[in-house]
C-alpha positions in Angstrom: 30.8 46.9 -143.5 28.2 44.7 -145.1 25.4 47.0 -144.0 27.3 50.1 -145.3 27.9 48.6 -148.7 24.3 47.3 -148.9 22.8 50.7 -148.1 25.2 52.4 -150.5 24.2 50.1 -153.3 20.5 50.6 -152.5 20.9 54.4 -152.4 22.6 54.4 -155.7 19.9 52.1 -157.1 17.2 54.4 -155.7 18.8 57.4 -157.3 19.3 55.6 -160.6 15.6 54.5 -160.6 14.5 58.0 -159.6 16.4 59.5 -162.6 15.3 56.9 -165.2 11.9 55.5 -164.3 10.1 57.2 -161.4 10.6 60.7 -162.6 8.8 59.8 -165.8 5.7 58.7 -163.9 3.7 61.9 -163.7 0.3 62.7 -162.3 -0.8 66.1 -163.5 2.5 68.0 -162.9 3.6 66.0 -159.8 6.1 63.2 -159.7 7.1 60.8 -157.0 10.4 61.0 -155.0 11.7 57.5 -154.5 14.9 58.6 -152.7 12.8 60.6 -150.2 10.7 57.5 -149.5 13.7 55.3 -149.2 15.3 57.6 -146.7 12.1 57.9 -144.7 11.7 54.1 -144.6 15.3 53.5 -143.6 15.2 56.2 -140.9 12.2 54.4 -139.3 14.3 51.3 -138.7 15.6 51.7 -135.2 18.6 49.5 -135.7 20.0 51.3 -138.8 22.8 53.6 -137.7 24.2 56.8 -139.2 21.1 57.9 -140.9 21.8 61.6 -140.6 25.1 61.1 -142.5 23.1 59.1 -145.2 20.5 61.9 -145.3 23.2 64.6 -145.8 25.1 62.5 -148.4 22.0 61.6 -150.4 20.8 65.2 -150.2 24.1 66.4 -151.7 23.9 63.7 -154.4 20.3 64.5 -155.4 20.9 68.3 -155.0 23.8 68.0 -157.5 21.7 66.2 -160.0 18.4 68.0 -159.7 17.4 71.4 -160.9 16.6 72.4 -157.3 19.3 74.1 -155.3 21.4 71.6 -153.4 20.7 73.1 -150.0 17.0 72.6 -150.4 17.5 68.9 -151.0 19.9 68.5 -148.1 17.6 70.4 -145.7 14.5 68.4 -146.8 16.3 65.0 -146.6 17.8 65.8 -143.2 14.4 66.8 -142.0 12.9 63.6 -143.3 15.6 61.5 -141.5 15.2 63.5 -138.3 11.4 63.2 -138.3 11.7 59.5 -139.1 14.1 59.0 -136.2 11.8 60.9 -133.9 8.7 58.9 -134.9 10.6 55.6 -134.7 10.9 56.2 -131.0 7.4 57.5 -130.5 5.0 55.5 -132.8 6.9 52.2 -132.9 3.6 50.2 -132.9 2.4 51.7 -136.2 5.3 51.7 -138.6 3.3 52.1 -141.8 1.4 55.1 -140.3 4.8 56.6 -139.3 6.1 56.1 -142.8 3.1 57.9 -144.3 3.5 60.8 -141.8 7.2 61.1 -142.6 6.5 60.9 -146.4 3.8 63.5 -146.1 6.1 65.8 -144.1 9.0 65.3 -146.4 7.0 65.9 -149.5 5.4 69.1 -148.1 8.8 70.4 -146.9 10.6 69.7 -150.2 7.8 71.0 -152.5 7.2 74.0 -150.2 10.8 75.0 -150.1 11.1 74.7 -153.9 7.9 76.8 -154.2 9.3 79.5 -151.9 12.6 79.5 -153.7 11.0 79.8 -157.1 8.7 82.6 -155.8 11.6 84.5 -154.5 14.2 84.0 -157.2 12.4 82.8 -160.3 8.8 82.9 -161.5 6.1 83.6 -159.0 3.4 80.9 -159.3 -0.1 80.7 -157.7 0.0 78.8 -154.4 -3.4 77.1 -155.1 -2.3 76.0 -158.5 1.0 74.6 -157.3 -0.7 72.8 -154.4 -3.4 71.2 -156.6 -1.2 70.5 -159.7 2.1 69.6 -158.1 2.0 69.0 -154.4 -1.1 66.8 -154.0 -0.3 64.5 -157.0 3.3 64.2 -155.8 2.0 63.3 -152.3 -0.4 60.7 -153.8 2.3 59.0 -155.8 4.7 59.1 -152.8 2.0 57.4 -150.7 1.5 54.7 -153.3 5.3 53.9 -153.5 5.6 54.1 -149.7 3.0 51.4 -149.2 4.7 49.1 -151.6 8.3 49.9 -150.4 7.5 49.6 -146.6 7.6 45.8 -146.2 10.7 45.6 -148.4 12.7 48.1 -146.5 11.5 46.7 -143.1 12.7 43.3 -144.2 16.0 44.7 -145.4 16.6 46.5 -142.1 15.9 43.2 -140.2 18.4 41.3 -142.4 21.2 44.0 -142.3 20.8 44.6 -138.5 19.6 41.3 -137.0 18.6 41.1 -133.3 21.5 39.8 -131.3 20.5 36.9 -129.1 
């Protein structure tokens, strides 16, 4: 129960910080996604349980708040959690590398799905312009936050789910 409440509080804090602080930090037209990075880092912790449920719940929460359709957020966040779980079992010796791979995959999936949605239902934009003005700056900012957040989330996972002796 302690782990559930702690993760819930941290998810709400991440969403709050995303809405108030992180979304205001822009590089060209891209911005970082703190919630995506938090889910990626938590999904790489092998002892953390029920990450698919957390991914779906956070995707619904962020999808309800953001301008993007809710199903894009749910799909992207579930993909991030699934990729994180897969890499946690495969590249367990290089957790920072795995976090960067999951962050890159999640950013590309989320930004790509938003681009396709807008091209189909809203204004068609140039792929090269979107990639250079939105996707790459967002990826760079996500990498910066991921490197800082990695040791904090790793320590949190160790404290919430200690090894049983």
